[in-house]
C-alpha positions in Angstrom: -22.1 3.9 -23.1 -26.2 3.6 -23.9 -28.4 6.0 -25.9 -30.8 5.8 -23.2 -30.4 8.2 -20.4 -31.0 7.1 -17.1 -30.5 8.5 -13.8 -28.0 7.3 -11.0 -31.4 6.7 -8.8 -32.8 4.8 -11.3 -30.0 2.4 -11.7 -29.6 2.1 -7.8 -33.5 1.1 -7.6 -32.9 -1.7 -10.5 -29.7 -2.7 -8.3 -32.0 -3.2 -5.4 -34.2 -5.7 -7.0 -31.5 -7.4 -7.9 -32.1 -11.3 -6.0 -29.7 -11.6 -3.1 -26.6 -14.0 -3.8 -26.9 -17.5 -1.8 -25.5 -17.1 1.3 -22.5 -19.1 0.9 -21.2 -17.3 -2.5 -22.2 -14.2 -0.5 -19.9 -14.4 2.5 -17.0 -14.9 0.6 -17.5 -11.5 -1.4 -16.9 -8.2 0.3 -20.3 -6.7 -1.3 -23.3 -7.6 -2.8 -22.5 -6.0 -5.8 -20.7 -7.8 -8.7 -18.5 -6.1 -11.6 -21.2 -5.5 -13.7 -23.0 -4.1 -11.3 -20.3 -1.1 -11.0 -19.9 -1.1 -14.9 -23.6 -0.5 -15.0 -23.6 2.6 -12.4 -20.5 4.0 -14.5 -22.2 4.0 -17.2 -25.6 5.8 -15.7 -23.2 8.4 -13.8 -21.2 9.2 -17.6 -24.4 9.7 -19.0 -26.3 11.6 -16.4 -22.5 14.0 -16.7 -23.2 14.4 -19.9 -26.9 15.2 -19.9 -26.2 17.8 -17.8 -27.8 16.4 -14.1 -24.5 17.0 -12.4 -23.4 20.5 -13.6 -23.8 22.0 -9.9 -21.0 20.0 -8.6 -18.7 21.0 -11.6 -15.8 23.5 -11.5 -17.1 27.4 -11.6 -16.8 28.7 -14.8 -16.5 25.6 -16.5 -12.5 26.0 -15.9 -11.2 22.4 -14.6 -8.2 22.2 -12.7 -4.7 21.6 -14.7 -2.2 21.3 -11.4 -3.8 18.2 -9.9 -6.5 15.6 -10.5 -10.3 17.1 -9.7 -13.1 14.3 -8.6 -16.3 15.1 -6.9 -18.7 12.4 -5.5 -21.5 11.6 -7.6 -23.2 9.0 -5.2 -22.4 7.8 -2.1 -24.1 4.6 0.3 -23.1 2.1 2.5 -22.5 -0.1 -0.4 -21.1 1.8 -3.3 -19.1 5.3 -3.9 -19.4 6.8 -7.8 -17.1 9.5 -8.8 -16.3 11.8 -11.6 -12.9 12.3 -12.3 -10.7 15.3 -14.2 -7.5 13.9 -15.1 -4.2 16.4 -15.5 -1.7 15.9 -18.4 1.6 14.0 -16.7 0.1 13.4 -13.2 -0.1 9.2 -12.7 -2.1 8.0 -9.6 1.0 5.8 -9.0 1.3 1.8 -8.7 -2.1 0.6 -6.5 -4.9 -1.4 -5.6 -8.0 -0.7 -4.2 -7.6 -2.4 -0.7 -10.7 -5.0 -0.2 -12.9 -3.0 -2.7 -14.2 -3.9 -6.6 -14.2 -0.9 -8.5 -15.0 -0.2 -12.5 -14.7 2.8 -15.0 -16.4 4.5 -17.9 -14.1 7.1 -19.9 -16.2 10.2 -21.0 -14.0 12.4 -22.4 -10.3 12.0 -23.7 -8.1 8.7 -23.2 -6.6 6.8 -20.1 -3.7 5.0 -20.0 -3.6 2.1 -17.7 -0.3 0.3 -16.7 -1.5 -2.8 -15.1 0.8 -5.0 -13.1 0.0 -9.0 -14.7 2.2 -10.8 -12.0 5.9 -10.4 -14.3 5.3 -7.2 -16.0 3.4 -3.7 -16.5 1.3 -3.7 -19.2 -0.2 -0.7 -21.0 -3.7 0.1 -22.5 -5.7 2.6 -23.6 -9.1 3.6 -22.5 -11.1 5.9 -24.6 -14.1 7.6 -24.7 -17.0 5.1 -24.0 -14.9 2.2 -22.9 -15.2 0.7 -19.5 -12.9 -1.2 -17.0 -13.8 -3.3 -14.0 -11.3 -4.1 -11.5 -11.4 -7.4 -9.0 -9.9 -7.4 -5.6 -6.0 -7.4 -6.0 -6.2 -5.5 -9.1 -2.7 -3.2 -9.2 -1.9 -0.7 -11.7 -1.1 3.1 -12.3 -3.3 5.7 -14.2 -2.7 8.4 -16.0 -4.6 10.5 -18.9 -3.5 9.3 -22.1 -1.1 10.9 -24.6 -2.8 13.3 -27.3 -2.7 11.2 -30.7 -1.1 12.0 -33.6 -2.6 14.1 -36.2 -2.6 13.2 -39.9 -1.7 16.0 -41.1 0.8 16.5 -39.3 -0.3 19.7 -38.0 0.4 18.8 -34.5 2.3 15.3 -32.6 2.5 14.3 -28.8 6.3 13.4 -28.5 5.7 12.4 -25.1 4.4 8.5 -23.8 5.1 7.7 -20.6 5.0 10.0 -17.3 8.7 10.4 -17.0 8.3 12.1 -21.0 6.7 15.2 -19.5 8.4 18.3 -18.2 8.7 19.4 -14.6 5.7 22.0 -15.1 3.7 19.0 -16.1 2.6 20.6 -19.2 2.4 18.2 -22.5 4.7 18.9 -25.5 3.7 18.5 -29.1 6.2 19.0 -32.3 4.7 21.5 -34.8 6.3 22.1 -37.9 9.5 20.9 -36.3 9.4 22.8 -33.4 8.7 21.6 -29.7 6.3 23.8 -28.0 4.5 23.1 -23.9 1.2 23.3 -24.5 -0.8 24.4 -21.4 -3.2 21.9 -20.0 -5.8 23.8 -19.3 -6.4 24.6 -23.0 -6.9 20.9 -23.7 -10.0 19.4 -23.4 -10.8 17.6 -20.0 -10.2 13.9 -19.8 -13.4 12.6 -17.8 -14.0 9.4 -16.3 -16.8 8.3 -13.7 -15.6 5.6 -11.4 -17.4 3.5 -8.5 -16.2 1.5 -5.7 -18.4 -1.6 -3.4 -17.3 -1.2 -0.6 -16.9 2.5 -0.7 -12.7 2.8 -0.2 -11.5 3.2 2.6 -7.6 1.9 1.7 -5.3 1.5 -0.3 -1.6 -0.1 -1.0 1.2 1.6 -3.2 3.6 -1.3 -5.1 7.0 -0.4 -6.8 8.4 -2.6 -9.2 11.7 -3.9 -8.1 15.2 -4.8 -9.9 14.3 -8.0 -9.9 11.1 -7.9 -11.4 9.1 -8.6 -8.1 6.2 -6.6 -7.0 7.1 -4.6 -3.5 4.6 -2.5 -1.2 5.8 0.6 -0.1 3.0 1.8 1.8 -0.6 1.5 2.9 -2.9 4.5 3.6 -6.2 5.3 4.9 -8.6 7.0 2.3 -11.8 7.4 0.8 -10.5 9.4 -2.1 -10.9 7.6 -5.7 -7.7 6.7 -7.9 -5.3 8.1 -5.2 -5.2 11.3 -3.0 -6.3 14.1 -5.4 
C-alpha cells in the first residue's frame, strides 16, 4: 500500500476523470472500470480504514465477531461496491465465482489463503498484509483466513493447514511445548481485507471438484454480499 493517505472519495474523483473506453471495447466489458482501478480503490479503502476514517462502521467496543465472517460496505454506487471484511479462523467461502463482476482486494492485516481453480487443479497462494489481487470474469476460488505461521523460537506452532483440519468449533489449534491446545479466535488479531466489485455483485455461483478432476457448478444464488453470505 502507498504511504500517502487518500480518501475513497478522492479515488472515485480520479476514476471519474479516466478517459472513457472506445465504444467497441466498452461494449464487450461488464464495467468501464478496469482491474487497475479496482486495485486502486481497495488500496485507498485500506488506507482509509487504517487512518480511522471508518471507525464508525467497525464492531462496537473493538470486539470482532469470532463465529462468522463480518463485513461492512464502505462505498457503493451504480459502478462499484467496496467492502471491509473480517475473516474468522476455519471458515471458508467455498469455491465460487463473482458472476458478471470483476473483483479486487487488498489485505490490511493477517493473511488470506486463496485456493484457485486453474483449469485442472486447485492452486494455493497466501496473500499477506499489503498484498493485492484482482479477479477477472470466470475466476473461481475459495478464500479463508490463513493459518498462523510457525514462531521461530518454538513457543507456538500452528498445526492446521486447511479448512478440514479445524475442529468442529472452528478454533485454531497451536502446539505449545508439545501440547495441542485450542485458541479462542476472539483472542487473535483480526484478519482484514478490503474488496471491490464492479459492477456491484448481484449473483455468485458455487462449485465442487469432481472425482474426475473437473469443476462442477452446484448452485447459483442471488446475493449482494461479498465473498459469499456472511
